[in-house]
C-alpha positions in Angstrom: 229.6 91.7 30.4 230.7 92.1 34.1 230.4 94.5 37.1 233.8 94.7 38.9 234.1 95.6 42.7 237.3 95.3 45.0 236.8 91.5 45.3 234.3 90.2 43.1 233.0 90.0 39.9 229.5 89.7 39.2 227.6 88.6 35.8 224.9 91.0 34.7 222.1 88.8 35.6 223.2 88.8 39.2 223.5 92.6 39.1 219.5 92.7 37.6 218.7 90.2 40.6 220.8 92.3 43.3 218.7 95.4 41.7 215.6 94.0 42.2 215.8 92.7 45.7 216.9 96.4 46.3 213.6 97.8 44.7 212.2 94.8 47.0 213.2 96.4 50.3 212.1 99.8 49.2 215.6 101.3 49.7 215.5 100.6 53.2 219.0 101.1 54.0 218.9 104.8 52.1 215.9 105.6 54.0 215.2 106.4 58.2 212.8 103.9 59.8 209.2 104.9 60.7 208.6 105.8 64.2 207.4 103.3 66.6 204.2 105.1 67.3 203.3 105.5 63.7 199.7 104.6 63.2 198.4 101.7 61.4 196.4 103.8 58.9 199.0 106.0 58.2 201.5 102.9 56.9 198.5 101.7 54.6 198.3 105.0 53.2 201.9 105.4 52.5 202.1 102.0 51.1 199.2 102.7 48.7 201.1 106.0 47.8 204.0 104.4 47.1 205.8 106.4 50.2 209.1 104.9 51.5 209.1 107.3 55.0 207.0 109.8 56.3 207.6 113.7 55.4 208.3 116.4 57.6 207.1 119.7 57.0 209.7 121.3 55.0 210.6 118.1 53.1 208.8 116.0 50.2 208.0 112.5 50.9 210.1 109.8 49.2 208.6 107.4 47.2 209.7 104.2 45.4 211.5 104.0 42.1 208.7 102.3 40.6 206.2 104.6 41.8 208.3 107.6 40.6 208.2 105.7 37.2 204.7 105.2 37.4 204.4 108.8 37.4 206.1 109.6 34.4 204.0 107.2 32.4 200.9 109.2 33.6 202.5 112.5 32.1 201.6 113.2 28.4 205.4 113.1 27.6 206.7 109.8 26.3 208.9 108.9 29.6 211.7 106.9 27.4 212.7 110.4 26.0 214.6 111.4 28.6 215.4 108.1 29.8 216.2 105.8 27.1 216.5 102.7 29.7 213.3 103.4 31.2 211.2 100.5 29.6 214.1 97.7 30.8 214.6 99.5 34.0 210.8 99.6 34.8 210.2 95.7 34.6 213.2 95.3 37.2 211.1 97.0 39.7 208.7 95.2 42.2 205.0 96.0 40.5 203.0 98.0 43.2 199.5 96.8 41.9 197.7 99.1 44.5 199.3 102.4 43.1 199.0 101.4 39.4 195.6 100.3 39.5 194.5 103.3 41.9 196.1 105.9 39.4 194.4 104.6 36.6 190.7 104.5 38.7 191.7 108.3 39.7 191.6 109.6 36.3 188.7 110.3 34.2 188.0 109.7 30.8 189.1 112.7 29.2 192.2 112.4 31.6 192.7 108.9 30.5 192.6 109.7 26.8 195.4 111.7 27.2 197.9 109.5 28.3 196.6 107.1 25.9 200.0 106.8 24.0 201.5 106.3 27.2 199.3 103.3 28.4 199.7 101.7 24.7 203.6 101.7 24.9 203.3 100.3 28.6 201.1 97.6 27.2 202.9 97.0 24.5 206.1 96.8 26.4 204.6 94.3 28.7 204.0 91.7 26.1 207.8 92.4 24.8 208.9 91.7 28.2 207.3 88.5 28.5 209.8 87.2 26.1 212.8 87.9 28.3 214.8 85.2 29.8 215.0 86.8 32.9 212.2 85.6 35.1 211.8 88.7 37.4 210.9 90.7 34.0 208.2 88.4 33.2 206.8 88.3 36.5 206.5 91.8 36.6 205.2 92.3 32.9 202.4 89.7 34.0 201.3 91.7 37.4 201.8 95.3 35.3 199.5 93.5 32.8 196.8 92.4 35.4 196.9 96.1 36.8 196.5 97.6 33.3 193.6 95.7 32.5 191.8 95.9 35.8 192.6 99.6 36.2 191.3 100.3 32.9 188.0 98.1 33.0 187.3 99.6 36.3 187.4 103.2 34.5 185.1 102.2 32.0 182.1 101.2 34.4 181.7 105.0 34.9 182.1 106.2 31.6 181.9 105.1 28.3 183.8 107.6 26.5 186.5 105.6 25.0 187.2 101.8 24.1 189.0 99.3 26.0 190.9 98.0 23.1 191.8 101.5 22.0 192.8 102.5 25.2 195.3 99.4 25.9 196.6 98.6 22.3 195.1 101.1 20.4 192.9 99.7 17.4 195.8 99.7 14.3 197.9 97.3 16.7 195.3 95.3 19.1 195.6 92.1 16.6 199.2 92.1 16.7 199.6 92.5 20.5 197.2 90.2 21.2 198.5 87.6 19.2 201.8 87.9 20.7 200.4 88.3 24.0 198.6 84.7 23.5 201.8 83.0 22.2 203.6 83.9 25.0 201.3 83.0 27.5 200.9 79.4 25.8 204.3 79.1 25.6 204.8 79.7 29.1 202.0 77.5 30.5 203.4 74.8 28.1 207.1 75.1 29.1 208.9 72.8 31.8 209.9 76.1 33.8 208.5 78.0 36.6 205.2 76.7 38.0 205.0 80.5 39.9 205.2 81.9 36.2 202.3 79.4 34.8 200.5 80.5 37.8 200.4 84.0 37.2 199.8 83.3 33.6 196.5 81.8 34.6 195.7 84.5 36.9 196.3 87.2 34.0 193.9 85.2 31.8 191.4 84.9 34.4 191.6 88.5 35.0 191.3 89.1 31.4 188.4 86.9 31.3 186.2 88.0 34.0 187.1 92.1 33.9 183.5 92.4 32.9 180.3 90.5 35.0 178.9 89.8 31.7 182.0 87.9 29.5 179.7 87.8 26.6 180.1 91.8 26.3 184.4 91.5 26.9 185.3 92.0 23.2 189.2 91.6 24.0 188.2 87.8 24.1 187.3 88.0 20.7 191.4 87.8 20.4 191.4 84.7 23.1 189.0 83.2 20.7 191.5 83.5 17.8 194.6 82.6 19.4 193.2 79.9 21.2 194.9 78.3 24.5 193.1 75.2 24.3 195.7 72.8 23.9 197.9 74.6 26.3 194.8 73.8 29.2 194.5 70.5 28.4 198.1 69.9 28.7 197.7 71.2 32.2 195.0 68.7 33.0 196.8 65.7 31.1 200.2 66.0 33.4 199.7 65.4 37.1 202.3 67.7 38.7 200.9 70.8 36.6 197.4 69.5 37.6 197.9 69.5 40.9 199.2 72.9 41.1 197.2 74.6 38.3 194.2 72.4 37.8 191.8 74.2 39.3 192.7 77.7 37.6 192.8 76.0 34.3 189.2 74.0 34.8 187.5 77.3 35.9 189.0 79.2 33.0 187.8 76.5 30.4 184.4 76.9 31.7 184.5 80.8 31.6 185.9 80.5 27.7 183.3 78.0 26.9 180.5 80.5 27.9 181.4 83.6 25.6 178.7 83.9 23.6 178.0 80.3 23.2 174.2 81.5 21.7 175.4 84.1 19.6 178.3 82.6 17.5 180.4 79.6 17.0 182.5 79.3 20.3 186.0 77.6 19.1 186.2 76.2 22.8 182.8 74.7 22.8 184.0 72.9 19.6 187.1 71.5 21.0 185.5 70.2 24.0 183.2 68.4 22.6 185.6 66.2 20.6 188.3 65.7 23.4 189.2 61.9 23.7 192.3 61.2 25.1 191.9 59.6 28.4 194.8 61.3 30.4 193.4 64.4 29.7 189.5 63.5 30.3 190.5 61.8 33.8 192.3 64.8 34.8 189.6 67.0 34.5 187.8 64.5 36.1 190.2 64.4 39.2 190.1 68.5 39.4 186.1 68.6 39.8 186.4 65.7 42.0 189.0 67.3 44.2 186.8 70.8 44.4 183.4 68.7 45.0 185.2 66.4 47.9 186.7 69.5 49.4 183.3 70.8 50.0 182.0 67.5 51.3 184.8 67.2 53.9 184.1 71.0 55.2 180.5 70.0 55.8 181.6 66.8 57.6 183.8 68.3 59.7 181.6 71.3 60.6 178.6 68.6 61.2 181.0 66.7 63.5 182.1 70.2 65.1 178.6 71.1 66.3 177.6 67.6 67.2 180.6 67.1 69.9 181.1 70.8 70.8 179.5 73.1 73.0 176.6 74.2 70.5 175.3 70.1 70.8 175.6 70.3 74.8 173.8 73.4 74.9 171.0 72.0 72.4 170.6 69.0 74.8 170.4 71.3 77.9 167.2 73.5 76.0 165.5 70.7 73.9 165.3 71.5 70.2 164.5 74.9 69.8 167.9 75.8 68.3 167.8 72.8 66.0 166.8 74.9 63.1 170.1 77.1 63.7 172.2 74.4 63.7 171.4 73.4 60.1 171.9 76.7 58.9 175.1 77.3 60.9 176.9 74.1 59.3 176.0 75.2 55.6 179.1 75.3 53.9 179.5 78.2 50.8 178.9 76.3 47.5 181.2 76.2 44.3 179.3 76.9 41.2 182.2 77.5 39.2 183.1 74.0 39.7 179.7 72.6 39.0 179.8 74.7 35.5 183.0 73.1 34.8 181.4 69.5 35.6 178.0 70.6 33.4 179.9 71.5 30.4 182.4 68.8 30.3 179.3 66.1 31.1 176.5 68.3 28.3 179.3 68.8 25.4 181.4 65.5 25.5 180.1 62.3 25.1 183.3 60.8 26.5 183.3 62.0 30.0 180.6 59.8 30.7 182.6 57.2 31.5 185.1 59.3 33.7 182.0 59.5 35.7 182.5 55.9 37.3 186.6 55.8 37.4 187.4 54.9 40.6 190.2 56.6 42.5 191.1 56.4 46.4 188.3 58.3 48.7 189.5 61.8 49.1 190.3 63.1 52.2 190.9 59.4 53.6 194.7 59.3 52.8 196.7 62.4 52.8 200.2 63.7 53.1 201.3 66.3 55.7 201.6 69.4 54.3 201.8 73.2 55.4 198.5 75.0 55.9 197.3 76.8 53.3 196.6 80.8 53.6 193.4 81.9 54.3 191.3 82.9 51.4 187.9 85.3 51.4 184.8 82.9 50.7 182.0 84.5 48.9 178.4 83.2 48.3 179.4 81.5 44.9 182.9 81.1 46.1 185.6 79.7 43.9 188.1 79.0 46.4 190.2 76.0 45.1 190.5 72.8 47.1 193.4 72.3 49.8 196.6 70.7 48.8 196.3 67.8 51.2 193.0 66.7 49.2 194.8 67.2 45.5 197.7 65.0 46.6 195.6 62.4 48.5 193.9 61.5 44.9 197.1 61.1 42.9 198.4 58.1 45.0 198.0 54.7 43.5 194.6 52.2 44.6 195.4 49.9 47.3 193.3 46.9 48.5 192.9 48.6 52.3 192.0 52.2 50.5 188.0 53.2 50.2 187.7 53.5 46.5 185.2 56.4 44.9 184.5 58.0 42.2 183.3 61.5 40.5 179.6 60.4 40.2 179.5 59.1 44.0 181.4 62.5 45.1 178.9 64.5 43.0 175.8 62.8 44.5 177.2 63.4 48.0 177.5 67.2 47.2 174.2 67.5 45.8 172.4 65.8 49.1 174.1 68.4 51.3 172.9 71.3 48.9 169.9 70.0 48.3 169.1 69.7 52.3 168.2 73.3 52.4 167.1 75.5 49.3 165.9 78.2 51.2 169.0 80.3 50.2 168.9 81.9 46.7 172.5 80.8 46.2 172.2 76.8 47.3 168.4 77.0 45.1 170.8 77.7 42.3 173.2 75.4 43.3 170.6 72.5 43.5 168.8 73.9 40.5 172.3 73.0 38.8 172.8 69.7 40.2 169.8 68.6 38.7 170.6 69.9 35.5 173.9 68.1 35.5 171.9 64.7 36.9 169.6 65.2 33.6 172.4 65.2 31.5 174.1 62.4 32.9 170.5 60.3 33.1 170.1 60.5 29.2 173.2 58.4 28.3 173.1 56.5 32.1 175.6 53.4 32.3 174.8 51.0 34.9 177.4 48.7 36.2 176.3 44.7 36.0 175.9 43.0 39.7 179.0 41.9 41.0 179.2 38.0 40.8 180.0 37.8 44.7 176.5 38.0 46.2 177.9 38.8 49.6 179.0 42.3 48.5 176.4 45.0 49.1 176.9 46.3 45.8 174.0 48.1 44.0 174.1 50.0 40.3 175.0 53.8 40.6 171.6 54.4 39.3 170.1 53.4 42.6 171.9 55.9 44.3 170.9 58.8 42.0 167.4 57.2 42.7 168.1 57.4 46.1 168.7 60.9 45.8 166.0 62.0 43.9 163.2 60.2 46.0 165.1 61.9 49.1 164.5 65.1 47.6 160.7 64.6 46.4 159.3 63.2 49.7 161.4 65.7 52.3 160.8 69.3 50.6 157.1 69.8 51.2 157.2 73.5 52.1 155.0 76.4 52.0 157.0 78.2 49.0 157.3 74.9 46.9 160.0 74.5 44.6 158.0 73.0 41.9 160.9 73.8 39.0 163.2 71.7 41.4 160.4 68.8 41.6 159.6 68.7 37.7 163.5 68.3 37.6 163.9 65.5 39.9 160.7 63.3 38.0 162.3 64.2 34.8 165.5 62.1 35.8 163.2 59.4 37.2 161.6 59.0 33.8 164.6 59.3 32.1 166.4 56.4 33.8 163.1 54.3 33.8 162.6 54.9 30.2 166.6 53.6 29.7 165.6 50.4 31.7 162.8 49.5 29.4 165.1 50.4 26.6 167.7 48.0 27.5 165.5 45.5 29.1 167.2 45.9 32.6 165.0 44.8 35.8 166.3 47.0 38.4 165.9 45.8 42.0 164.6 48.9 43.5 162.3 49.5 46.6 159.7 52.1 45.0 157.2 52.1 47.7 158.5 55.6 48.8 158.1 57.5 45.3 154.7 55.8 44.5 152.8 56.7 47.8 150.8 60.0 46.2 147.6 57.6 47.1 147.0 58.9 50.6 146.8 62.7 49.2 144.1 61.6 47.0 141.8 60.0 49.7 142.4 63.1 52.2 140.7 66.2 51.9 143.7 68.8 51.6 144.4 71.3 49.3 146.5 68.8 46.8 143.3 66.3 46.8 142.9 66.9 42.9 146.4 67.0 42.0 146.7 63.7 43.6 143.8 62.2 42.0 144.8 62.8 38.8 148.4 61.5 39.3 146.7 58.3 40.9 144.4 57.9 37.9 147.3 58.2 35.3 149.0 54.9 37.8 145.9 52.9 36.8 148.1 49.9 35.4 150.3 49.7 38.8 147.2 49.8 40.5 145.6 47.1 38.0 148.7 45.0 39.1 148.4 45.3 42.7 144.6 44.7 42.7 145.0 41.6 40.6 148.0 39.7 41.8 147.5 40.5 45.7 144.4 38.2 46.2 145.9 35.4 44.1 149.2 35.6 45.9 147.1 35.6 49.7 145.1 32.4 48.1 148.1 30.6 47.1 149.7 31.1 50.6 146.5 30.0 52.3 146.2 26.7 50.5 149.7 25.5 50.7 150.0 26.8 54.4 153.0 29.3 53.7 153.2 32.1 55.9 155.6 33.9 53.8 156.3 33.3 50.1 159.6 33.2 48.6 160.3 35.2 45.3 160.4 32.0 43.1 157.0 31.0 44.7 155.8 34.7 43.9 157.2 34.6 40.3 155.5 31.0 39.9 151.7 33.2 40.8 152.4 35.6 38.3 153.2 33.6 35.6 150.0 31.2 36.3 147.7 34.2 36.5 149.5 37.0 33.9 146.9 35.9 31.2 143.7 37.3 33.1 145.6 40.4 33.7 143.9 43.2 31.7 146.0 46.4 31.7 145.3 49.9 29.8 147.5 50.6 26.7 149.6 53.6 27.4 151.2 55.4 24.6 154.7 57.4 24.6 155.5 56.6 28.3 159.1 55.3 27.0 159.7 58.8 25.3 161.0 62.3 27.0 162.0 65.7 25.4 165.7 65.6 25.2 167.4 68.1 27.2 168.0 71.5 25.5 170.1 74.3 27.2 169.5 76.9 24.6 165.8 76.8 24.3 165.1 76.6 28.3 167.9 77.1 30.3 169.8 80.2 28.5 168.8 82.6 30.8 169.7 80.6 33.8 173.0 80.0 32.8 173.7 83.7 31.6 173.0 84.7 35.1 174.6 81.9 36.7 178.1 82.9 34.5 177.7 86.4 35.3 177.8 85.7 39.2 180.6 83.0 39.1 182.5 85.8 37.0 181.9 88.4 39.6 183.1 85.8 42.3 186.1 84.9 40.3 187.3 88.4 39.9 186.6 88.8 43.7 188.7 86.3 44.9 191.6 86.6 42.3 194.4 88.1 44.2 197.8 88.5 42.8 199.6 89.3 45.6 199.2 85.6 46.7 202.6 84.9 44.9 204.5 86.9 47.1 207.5 88.4 45.9 209.6 86.4 48.8 208.7 83.1 47.2 209.8 84.7 43.8 212.9 85.4 45.1 213.6 82.1 46.3 212.6 80.4 43.5 214.7 82.6 41.0 217.4 82.7 43.6 219.8 80.2 41.8 219.7 81.5 38.3 223.3 81.9 37.2 
């Protein structure tokens, strides 16, 4: 079928494309331009109202055609009665998200129920349009679904007079509608087609998951459990090009789906995540998490250097240290609990993921490729902004002898050390707690590297870095509002690591002096004297060893006229005097209570997921995929 002009013949799809572009320009050729002195406020009002130009006193304002079609949907009559091609034409129009959502929010529950049949019909036609070959229809259908879901749920916050599923789909058609929707999304995510469409699919799914603060109260997710997209998410993570484009959204989506009613029923996403053993998929997930954490570390480092070398540093040098405390607050970077939750679920649920922690990759941020600057995105206390594209591209490079390497565990420890510097802020306190919970899960099956054969390399097992972080936190957070919960978690991590050392008969070369210094508190008349005395008494064996061997070592040195003994000489003294050492038998020191989320941490994770859901919803912007980008991408369609 063709449309014939004086000298050109256009295929029908080209006509559709022109028709879409015509609506995109908002009929600018037919409408007079706005006066130059029109205020910005009036322009914004007109945009929300779908107006094409200001009205005179005697004329009604012109509206976009799509807005006129929306208005027909919000009538009680079926809009397709008078216009048989109504639904076909609707999805060729550029979506006006603001108007559609605003219209839904402006109606009360009773008014919304009157147009339920039209809302159901719109929802069903959106799903049908997802199967169209023309990508413009698919894009507009995806964006319309987002507006519908958000708008109806916003209305449900103030009234409980209707059921969400009934309002969107109708009870009798809900199962089939959601089955078709999830199958279409799965196909789009797994296809080799448009990356923009895949991005919109993930945004729609994130919208669907986060429309309620408590995701476990989102009844629509029952259909997402039944019609799983787990394999589609894994495919994105295992395929480098898709991972670079969509890995962040995919990982956050998976983390949220895992937390749907996890304590109340069998969640298929938990079951499937726990048995994933594909190396490419697990490494892909680890790379995405490492990228986000590395971006946080990079931002902190940049801000720190900026303060050290800029005007603030010069001002501090002039007036002394009175602004030191403020300096630390100013260089803080917003934490990212969404990506931490993803790391936690991977470590906690999947025993194979532990090997990903030590998988080497180029140090992120050191090797980058020139890219255009990413658009600014809003940042909230529990931000979920993905890392910039320069960091994402850098980690995909092959290893090189001249490039410093890192791994997920090291990147995570750097992140944790920054977060734990200041736990006064509630969000950073929660982030620090989550870091310690993750370390607790890592410590139970902790892996240790063997020491390198080349003694000239300054190499230590990864466990030393974990111990360094725990000791640093313990000795540097003596504040009035004592973070006892975090202290206990630090000590539990250290205990589990020591238990592992004993079980595997591994002697760890580590300087314990900083950790075992409670003795000075027990000899002072402070408020912690009694507690310190109890701890000191519990270290009776350590004290016995020190008191027994120190005189022997000093005597050996004096007799042999040696000022400083070597390790071999000290070991010789220990072996010669070991039989006379008396130690108190301690039972159960190498036993510990295994980590259990449901019994001890359920309340924390429920509140955490609620905060993450709220912030994902707040930061979810469908307009970031501009129509200009889509037009350019689809302009080659024949």
